[in-house]
C-alpha positions in Angstrom: 54.5 -4.9 -183.0 55.7 -4.7 -186.6 57.2 -1.5 -186.9 55.6 -0.7 -190.5 52.2 -1.5 -189.1 52.7 0.7 -186.0 53.8 3.7 -188.7 50.7 3.3 -190.5 48.6 3.2 -187.5 50.0 6.3 -186.1 50.0 8.1 -189.5 46.3 7.1 -190.1 45.5 8.7 -186.4 47.1 11.8 -187.1 45.0 12.0 -190.3 41.8 11.6 -188.7 42.9 13.8 -185.9 43.6 16.6 -188.1 40.4 15.9 -190.2 38.2 16.3 -186.9 40.0 19.2 -185.6 39.4 21.0 -189.1 35.6 20.0 -188.9 35.3 21.5 -185.3 36.9 24.8 -186.7 34.8 24.9 -189.8 31.5 24.1 -187.9 32.4 26.7 -185.4 32.7 29.2 -188.1 29.4 27.9 -189.6 27.2 28.7 -186.4 29.0 32.1 -186.4 27.7 32.7 -189.9 24.1 31.1 -188.9 24.2 33.6 -186.3 25.3 36.7 -188.5 23.4 35.9 -191.7 20.2 34.4 -191.0 18.6 32.6 -193.8 21.9 31.4 -195.2 21.6 28.0 -193.6 18.5 26.4 -193.9 18.9 24.0 -191.1 19.4 25.9 -187.8 20.6 24.2 -184.9 18.8 25.2 -181.5 20.3 24.6 -177.9 18.2 21.3 -177.6 18.0 20.1 -180.9 16.7 16.2 -182.1 19.1 13.7 -183.6 17.7 14.1 -187.0 18.0 17.8 -186.9 21.8 17.6 -185.8 22.5 15.5 -188.6 20.7 17.8 -191.2 22.9 20.4 -189.8 26.0 18.6 -189.8 25.2 17.3 -193.3 24.6 20.6 -194.6 27.7 21.9 -193.1 29.8 19.1 -194.8 28.3 19.6 -198.2 28.9 23.6 -197.7 32.8 22.5 -196.8 33.0 20.6 -200.0 31.9 23.6 -201.9 34.3 25.9 -200.2 36.9 23.3 -201.1 37.5 22.8 -197.6 37.8 19.2 -197.9 39.7 18.2 -194.6 37.0 19.7 -192.6 34.2 17.7 -194.9 36.0 14.7 -194.2 35.8 15.3 -190.5 32.2 16.2 -190.3 31.3 13.3 -192.4 33.3 11.2 -190.0 31.8 12.4 -187.2 28.3 12.2 -188.6 28.5 8.5 -189.2 28.1 7.2 -185.6 24.9 9.5 -185.4 23.7 8.0 -188.4 24.0 4.5 -187.2 21.3 5.2 -184.8 18.6 6.1 -187.4 16.2 3.2 -188.1 16.8 3.7 -192.0 20.3 2.7 -192.9 20.1 5.0 -195.7 21.3 7.9 -194.1 24.3 6.3 -193.0 25.1 4.4 -196.5 24.8 8.0 -197.8 27.0 9.6 -195.4 29.6 7.0 -196.0 29.6 7.2 -200.0 30.1 10.9 -199.8 33.0 10.1 -197.1 34.5 7.3 -199.2 34.2 9.8 -202.6 36.0 12.6 -200.6 38.9 10.3 -199.6 39.3 9.2 -203.1 39.3 12.1 -205.0 40.1 15.1 -202.7 42.0 14.0 -199.6 43.6 10.8 -201.5 43.7 8.9 -198.6 43.3 6.1 -200.6 43.4 3.3 -197.6 40.6 4.8 -196.1 38.6 5.3 -199.2 39.3 1.4 -199.8 38.0 0.5 -196.5 34.9 2.4 -196.8 33.8 1.2 -200.3 34.7 -2.4 -199.1 32.1 -1.8 -196.5 29.5 -0.4 -198.9 29.8 -3.2 -201.2 29.1 -5.5 -198.5 26.2 -3.4 -197.2 24.6 -2.8 -200.4 25.3 -5.8 -202.5 21.7 -7.0 -202.3 19.9 -3.7 -202.3 21.6 -1.8 -204.8 21.0 -1.5 -208.9 23.9 -3.4 -211.1 24.7 0.1 -212.7 25.5 1.3 -208.8 26.9 -1.8 -207.7 29.4 -1.6 -210.9 30.3 2.0 -210.0 31.2 1.3 -206.4 33.4 -1.9 -207.5 35.0 0.7 -209.9 35.9 3.4 -207.1 37.0 0.4 -204.8 39.5 -0.7 -207.4 40.6 2.9 -208.1 41.4 3.3 -204.0 43.3 0.3 -204.2 45.0 1.7 -207.2 45.7 4.7 -205.4 47.0 3.0 -202.3 49.7 1.0 -204.5 47.9 -2.4 -204.4 48.4 -2.8 -208.4 47.5 -6.5 -208.4 44.5 -6.3 -206.3 43.4 -3.2 -208.2 43.2 -5.2 -211.3 41.3 -8.2 -209.9 38.6 -5.5 -208.4 38.7 -3.5 -211.7 38.5 -6.6 -214.0 35.4 -7.7 -211.9 34.0 -4.0 -212.0 34.6 -3.6 -215.9 32.4 -7.2 -216.5 29.5 -5.7 -214.3 29.9 -2.2 -216.1 29.7 -3.9 -219.4 26.6 -5.5 -218.8 25.2 -1.9 -218.1 25.9 -0.3 -221.3 27.6 3.0 -219.2 30.3 4.0 -221.6 31.4 6.7 -219.1 32.0 4.0 -216.5 33.8 1.7 -219.2 36.1 4.0 -220.4 37.0 4.9 -216.9 37.5 1.2 -215.9 39.5 0.6 -218.8 41.8 3.5 -218.0 42.3 2.4 -214.7 43.3 -0.9 -215.5 45.7 0.2 -218.0 47.1 2.3 -215.2 47.5 -0.5 -212.7 49.2 -2.6 -215.5 51.9 0.1 -216.3 52.6 0.6 -212.3 53.8 -3.1 -212.7 55.2 -2.4 -216.0 53.0 -4.7 -218.0 52.9 -2.5 -220.9 52.0 -4.7 -223.6 49.0 -6.0 -221.5 47.8 -2.1 -220.6 47.7 -1.4 -224.3 44.2 -3.0 -225.4 42.8 -1.4 -222.1 44.4 2.0 -222.9 43.3 1.6 -226.8 39.7 0.7 -225.3 39.5 3.8 -223.1 40.3 6.0 -225.8 38.0 4.7 -228.5 35.3 4.8 -226.1 35.8 8.6 -225.5 36.4 9.0 -229.2 33.2 7.5 -230.2 31.4 9.4 -227.5 32.7 12.9 -227.0 30.4 13.8 -224.3 31.8 11.8 -221.8 34.7 13.8 -221.2 36.1 17.1 -222.0 39.6 17.8 -223.6 41.6 17.4 -220.7 40.2 14.0 -219.8 40.9 13.1 -223.6 44.4 14.5 -223.5 45.0 12.2 -220.5 43.7 9.3 -222.3 46.0 10.0 -225.3 49.1 10.4 -223.0 48.2 7.2 -221.4 48.3 5.1 -224.4 51.4 7.3 -225.9 53.4 6.2 -223.1 52.3 2.4 -223.5 53.4 2.8 -227.3 56.6 4.1 -226.5 57.5 1.4 -223.8 56.9 -1.3 -226.2 58.9 0.3 -228.9 56.0 1.7 -231.4 57.6 5.2 -231.3 56.0 6.7 -234.3 52.6 5.9 -233.0 53.7 6.9 -229.7 54.6 10.4 -230.9 51.5 11.0 -232.6 49.5 10.2 -229.5 51.4 12.5 -227.2 51.5 14.9 -229.6 47.8 15.0 -229.9 47.7 15.1 -225.8 49.8 18.2 -225.5 47.5 19.7 -228.4 44.3 18.9 -226.4 45.9 20.1 -223.2 47.0 23.2 -224.6 43.5 24.0 -226.2 42.3 23.6 -222.8 44.1 26.2 -221.2 47.3 24.4 -220.0 50.6 26.3 -220.5 53.9 24.8 -221.7 55.3 25.1 -218.3 52.6 22.8 -216.8 53.1 20.3 -219.7 57.0 20.1 -219.5 57.0 16.4 -218.4 55.2 15.9 -221.3 57.6 18.0 -223.7 60.4 16.2 -222.2 59.1 12.8 -222.9 58.4 13.7 -226.6 61.9 15.2 -227.0 63.5 11.6 -226.0 61.1 10.0 -227.8 62.2 11.7 -231.2 65.8 11.2 -230.1 64.9 7.5 -230.1 63.5 7.9 -233.5 66.5 9.2 -234.8 64.9 12.7 -235.5 67.4 15.3 -234.4 65.7 18.3 -235.5 62.5 17.4 -234.0 64.3 16.4 -230.6 66.4 19.3 -230.4 63.4 21.6 -230.9 61.7 20.0 -227.9 65.0 19.5 -226.1 65.7 23.5 -226.5 61.9 24.2 -225.3 62.4 22.0 -222.1 65.8 23.2 -221.2 64.3 26.8 -221.5 61.3 26.2 -219.4 63.9 24.3 -216.8 66.0 27.5 -216.9 63.1 29.5 -215.5 62.4 27.1 -212.8 64.7 27.9 -209.8 64.5 24.2 -208.7 66.3 23.3 -212.0 69.8 24.2 -213.1 69.9 25.0 -217.0 73.4 23.8 -217.0 73.2 20.2 -215.2 69.8 19.1 -216.9 70.1 15.8 -219.2 68.3 18.1 -221.8 70.9 20.7 -221.8 73.7 18.4 -221.8 72.4 16.4 -224.9 71.7 19.9 -226.8 75.9 20.8 -226.1 76.4 17.5 -227.6 74.6 18.0 -230.9 
């Protein structure tokens, strides 16, 4: 067997095993909680329960695990629920369970390969029955899973198909998300110029519809477009965009230590523009933050070296 494929299979098996172990531990604690605090769990598990009762108990436990941020446990429980859900005449439970599992793998545990596999299955199973908006959303999430997995060209193809469907629904939130994701994939391929229109469209949608995202999300969109503009040499525009991204992030509560990568980009950007004073100001801030980080040596960083030469 091809060695990389074998390694992938072993890795996936370990992930599934760990998730199932986490789910067993969580279910055990849920059973103890049920015994100790009557009424805290609405679906009680009897010594001999019907499949529907077992499913409801497991579903409630999985949703509680998500609320408790026990994501590996939730993944394990939902994974164990899927074979049980297949036994019901109504496929809705199976599809709902699969979609929750896919979203967890995409957004929480970052198991993008599994998420992509599950979204692909959902698209096949629901293509005749779901609404245009639901189909567009599934396709968007499938594309984002491919993007996370590193299949950038495949992600772009899926996301562009999704964008056409999303635009037809008129959902501006999904449209902004899809444009952002396409730009992201093109940036990974170093297709900076091609990424710009998508990044611009994503930001424009959020600015025109501020209810669609919070300050951190808007900051993320400013940052993406700023990086694109930096890479294609539109430095003044890039600096303005990244400045706005940093300001919004600070307003949302992020510290300068959390924003050191953005501050570093801005320092080099101003140096590229020939603005020594602004570059020096940001370089000093980055060097100061690096010196307080035990993993960085303030004497050996590029920023500290350039500062000594000013």
